[in-house]
C-alpha positions, 0 to 999 in steps of 0.5 A: 499500499502506497502512502500517497494513497492513504493521504490522497483519500484523506485529502479528498474526504476533508475536501468533500465534507468541508465543500458540504458544509459549506454549501448546498447542493442543487440541482438548476431549474430545467436540468437533468440530474447526472447520469450514472454512466461514466466516461471510461478512460485510463481512469473512470470519470463523471460526464460533465454536469451542472450543480447550483450551490448556496452557501449554507449560512444564508437562511433563506433557500433562494438567495445567492444561488450561483451556477458551476458549469462542471464539476469533475474531481480528478486524481 
């Protein structure tokens, strides 16, 4: 087992938990949910999709939305 593998998994976990603590994720109006299928190449990656993020510190759920065109995590 490689030490880099353990560190990478820990960093990805910390990044994702921090992201989920700071933002609420929502599919933009009129968009389809992401497909479960992936793009197969040297490594598997999700197909591009759109997601809206809202700062979780705002009390009103419809304030301060912004759109991220693609979220693709590559390790």
